[in-house]
N, C-alpha and C positions, 0 to 999 in steps of 0.2 A: 699143769694137768688139764687136758683137753676136756670141754665140756662135753656131756652125749649130746649125741644129734639131736633125740627126742627133745631134750630139754632147749636145745637151740630154736629147734622149729618152734617150740611152745612159746618161747620170747618174742619170736618174731611177730607169730599170729597175734599175740596179745597187743604187740606195740602198735600192729595195723588195728586193731577195733580198737585201741586208745584214738589214736589219729582220725578214724572214722566219727566217733561220738565227739571229739572236740568240735570237727568240723561241723557236725550237723548241729551244735549247739551256739554255733557263731562266732567260735573262740580261736584266737590266734595261740600259737604256741606261748608267745609272751603273756598275752591274757591269762592262759592256763598256769603259768608260772607263777603269778601274783597271786593266784586264788589258792594256789597250794602249797606256796614257801618253797618251791624248788626252782632251781636256776632254769632258764631257755633251753642251753645245752643240753640239762638232762631230760627234758620234754625230748628235744629231739632224737637224743639218742635210745630213750627207752623206746619211743616210735620206730625206730630202725633196728631195735633188737640188738642193740649195741651194749647197752647197760642192764645190769641187776639192781632193781631197786628194792627195797624193805616194803613189807604188805602195807604201814602207813601210807607209803605213796598211793598204793593201787585204792585205799580207803578214800582218801582226798580225793585222788582225780575221780573216783568214780560219784561222789556225790556233785563235784563241781560240773559235770559232763551229763549231769542227769541218765548214768549207765544203771540204776534200777539194781547194782549189785552184780552185774554182768563182769564187770572188770573184777573187782574182789574175788568172783568164785573164778575166773580165771588163772588170778596169781596164786590162788590154791591149788588148783590143779596142777600148774607148773612146778610148783616147790612139791606138789607128791611125785612127779616124774622124774625132778631131780635127785630122789631120795628112793625112788625105784632103780633107776639108771646108773646111781651112781658107783664108780668102778676106782679104788685107790690105785697111782699109779707106781710102775714098778720101779724098785731101787736103783738107782745108779750108784755104777763104780766109784769108791772114795775118789775124790780129787778130778772127776771127769765133769765137762760139762756138757749138759744135753739140750741140745737145741729143739725148739717146739716145732713140732711137725706141722704140715700145711695139709689142710683139709681141704678138699674141694666138695660141695653137694655131698657132704658127711664122709669122703672117704679118703684115705692118707693118700698124698702128694708123693711118686716117689722122688729120690734123692736127684738132685743135677747131674745129667751126665757130664764128663769132662769138659766138651766146648763149650756146655751151657744155653746153647742158643734153642736148638728144637725145644727143649722142656720150657723155657722162658714164653716160648709163643705159644706152646700147648695152654701152659698156665693162665695167659691173656685169653686164650680162644675159649678155656675154662669157664671163668670168669663169667665173661658176656655171655656167654649159655644161659648160665646159671640165674643172672639178673635178666634176661629177655624171658627165660621159662617163668621166672618168678611173677614179673610183671604181665607175664599172658594169664596166668591164675588170677592175680589181681584183678584183671579187667574182668573177671567172670561173676555177674551178680545172679541173683537167684529170681530176678523178674524180669521178663521179656523188654525189648527194646520199646517196646510201643504202649506196654502197661501203664506208665504214668501218665500217656497222652490220653487214654482211652479214660482212665479214671477223673483226670480233670475236664472231658468232655461231660462226663457224667454229671459231676458236680455242678457244672454251669448250666446244665439242663434242669436239675432239681432247684438251680435259686432262683430259674428265672420261672420255672413253671410256679414257683411257690405264690406268686403275687396272685394267680387268677385260679389256682387251684384247692378243693378243701385240705386242710390239713392235716387230719388222722391218716388219709390214705398216704400222704405224700410222707409222714411220719416213719411207717413202716420200712417205704422205700429208701430213706435217707438213711435208716439205720441200719441196711443192708450193705450200702455204698462203704458205710463206715466201715463195717464188718472186712469187707475187701481190700481198704486202705492199710486196716491196721493189720491186717494177715501180710498185707506186702511188707510192711515195715519192719515184720518179724525176720525177712527172707535180708540175703545179703545185698547192701545197696551200694552205689557210688555216693559219696555226699551230698553231688546236687540232686539224685533222685532221692536221699533220705529228709532233704530239705522240703523238695516238692511235696512228698508225700506227707510230711508233718505239716504244711501249710494245708494239702488237702484235708487232713483228718480236723485240724483246728476248726475250716469252714464248713464241714458238715457236722460238727459239735455246735457252731454257731447257729447252721439252722435248725438243728433239732432244737437249744433252746428257745428260739423264738417259737417254734411249733408248740413248746411246753407252754408260752406264754398264754396264746392263742388257744389252748387246751384247758385252761384254768389251773396249771401246776406251776407256781412259781418258785416251789421250792426243786424242783426239777429242773427248772429254767437256770438256775442259780449254780447248779452243780454242773451241768452241760456246759453253762459260759465258762464257769472257772475252767472245766478242761477244756476249751477253745483258748482261753487266755494261757495255759500251760503250754501247751503246744507251741503257740505264737511267739511265748517266751525263750522256749529252748531254740530256734530259728532266728528271733532277733526281729521277728516280723512285725511293725509297726502299725500297720493296719489291721492286722487279725489280733492283735493285743488292744489297740483302740476300739472296735469293734465288739470284742468280747466283753471290756469294761463297761460299755455302754448298754451290751444287753444285762449286765449285773445289775445294773444302775434301773433298769425298766423293771426288774424284777424286785427291789426293794422299792421301786414306787408301789407295786401291786399289794406289797406287804407294808406300805403305810411307814417305812423307814426312809424317811425325806433326807435327812444328814447322809446316811450311808450312800444314798443315791447318789448325791451330789459329789461326794468324795469318788466314789468310783469314775463319774464322768470329767472330775477334773483329773485323777490319775490316767485316765485314758487320754487327755489332751497331752500329756507329757511325752507321749510315744508317737504323734501324729504332727506334722508340719501343715500349712496351711492345705486344706483339702475336702472334699465333701465328707468323710470320715470326721473331720475337725466338727464342720457343720454340724451332723449329727449330735457329735457329742455336746456342744453347747445349745442344742435344742432340748436333749434331756438334762441337763443341766437344769435349763429354766424350768422345765416342768418340773423337778425336783422342788426348786427354789418356791413355787407357788404352792406346793405339798406345805413348805414350811410357812408360807404367808410372807415370804420376804418379795414382795413385788417389785421392788426396787430393782432388787440384783438381777430378778428374773427378766425384766426389760431389756437390761444391759446385756444378758447372755443373748435374748435375743437378735440383739444389735452384733453380739458377735458372730452369730451366724451367719449374717451376711458379708462379713469382711473374712470369715474362712474360709467361704465359698468362690470368693472373688479371683479370678486367676489362679484357682487350685491348680494342683500337680496329681493327673492321673494316678491311679494306683492299682496293684493286681485286683484286689478284693472289689471294692467299689465301684470301679469304672471299668475292669474287663470281666470279671463275673457277673456284676451288677446283679439285676434280679431282685430279690430278695436284699442285697447288701447297698442297693443304688441308695443315694438318699436326693430328691429331687424336690424342684419350685412348690408341687402339690404338695408333699408331705411338709414342707417346711409352712407353708402355708396353713396346714392343719393344726402345727405346733403352735404358731403363734394365735390360731383362733383360742386352743386349749387354756394358752396362759391369761390371754386376756378375757375371757368368760370367767377363769378363777379370781382373776383380777381386778373385776366387777367395771368393765368396757364394754359393755354389750356391742355399741356402735361397730367398734373395730372388731370385735368378734365375729361380727356377721359379715364385714367385709372380708375379711381374710378366710373363714371357710366358705363362702362362696366362692372365691377365687381359687381355692383349694377342689371345691365340688364341681367347678368347671373346668380346671384341668385335668381331672378324672375322668369326667366323661369325654373329655376329646382323644383321649390316648387310646391307642389300639388295643383290642379284646385281651390280646394275649400277654398286654404288658399294662393291663388297668389293676388295680390292686384293690378288689375288692372290700378287703376289709377296711384300707385306709381309707377309701371313699365313704364306705358306712359311717366308719367315725367320725368324717368331714359333716356327713351329712346329719349327724348326732347333734356336731358342734353350732351346725348353722340354727337346727330347732332350738338350740338351748338359749342361743343370742338374742333370738327372735323371742322366746316367751320370757326372756329377761327384759323385752323392750314391752311386753303386752300383747305382742302380736300372735294369737294362737292359731288365726287362718294359716300366717305364713310358716308357722311351724309345721302344721299338717302337712303343706306342700313339701318343705325340706324332707319331710321324714316319710313321704311316700316311697321313696325307691329303697329306703332302709327296709321297710314293712316287707317289702316283695322278698326279700334275701332268704333263701334257703337254709334251713337249719344247721345244716352240715356245714355252711359258710359264715355261722353266726358266732363268731369267736367270743371268747371271753371277755375281752375289755370291752366290750360291746355294752355289755349290763350295767355297768356303774356309768356309762354316759346314757342311758335309756332310763336308769334310776333316777339322775339327776333333771331329766325331762318331768319325770312324773312326780317328784317332789316339787316342782313348779306347778305344775298343772294342778296341782293339790292347793296351792296357796289361794289367798283371797282375791287376787286378780282375776281368777277365772272359777269363783264359786259358783257363778249362774252363767255359765257358758257351756252349752249342748256340743260343741267343738271339741273344748278340753275335756269332756268326760266321754265321749268317744275314742277320744285319742289315747287318754289314759288308757282305756281297756284295751284298744289295739297294742299299746306298749306292754302292757303287762303279758298279754299273750304271749307275743314277740319273745320276750325274756324267756317265758315257761316252756319254749319249745326251743330254746335255745342249742349249743353245742354240749354244753357240759351234762346234761341227762343222758345224751346219747352216746357217751364214753361207755365201755368196758366197766361193767359193776358201778354205772350211773354215778360216777364221780368223776 
């Protein structure tokens, strides 16, 4: 019995959809076969529409390639089409042999002529035409050839603008860009396009997560970083997965979940070779370990930062997009200062913080990270206060106090509070400089970015 044309077309379309999702997930046919306990040849036959498989195949495949129920729904539609179009074959005379008819493009092919040659030639030509037409349809996508390139340029601009612009206006622009990328992903795409769009969606979620941290919303930051991790996992993009894990670790640090933060950083390192992304994760892990007061391991993690950044391999996220995704020497020195102050080594911390501030001041304005520079200034002031130098602390923090409220990121509050706690200590009980500096820092925190948010939260 010949299968109805509608069912054949539905099976072919569903097979093509499976192949698209599989490639977008970074899986080979053999990978998928091992995940769903079917043979590789079955996967190949299904993707080309040559084999009917039960519904449990589609349920397992849908879950393995993260299709979100699309493949199962396609299976149900195909089975419904089969039930609607099912036609019983005509009975053959007893004792006769009925040969299967040949169908080209859904139409019966006439019986061969006596010589057979012209019909065979036409059959070959028809098969070639059918394959050509199907390939032409498969080549058509729902997005234009320049769409991915345009969206990539938009993500690069946002990532590089982030270091010098206030986070709240950029949050809205990044959300709009993410909506455009997600809309493109809903269209028919080729596997390379789908991979690039998933990467861009993950990068934008990463930027939104970072902005959420700067705006004092570690809960939203964790959700957005997890979304970035998901996009990176779908396409097997190590740098994106690692960066997302690092941002989850930072969100955990803000929430004082230091063991979770260290674990996130360690998991991120499994996805990254020697790179600036790995250096960032080692630095974040060192920061988490200081929260747990494991200062010996924290110093070892800082040493691993230098090893990871020596002779690193450039990648698409940290080096080509760069901007907020970059991890440079200035940021490394800031992390060193943070760990060293928490570990009680103010002299070393002062050296590291001063190096960070100097590097930030030497950078061009467009690439000068005001947030990291302010954090480094706060660490420099903290180190000097730990040494009893309130005059030096006042000089270190002068630039920080001039930072406009829209740029006073949330994490500055904890750093400023640490300075205030030291200024209230017995070492500065009779210092007018310390009293004035404490008042200035209190006013600075009161006019920070958090009260300026919608709803004041």
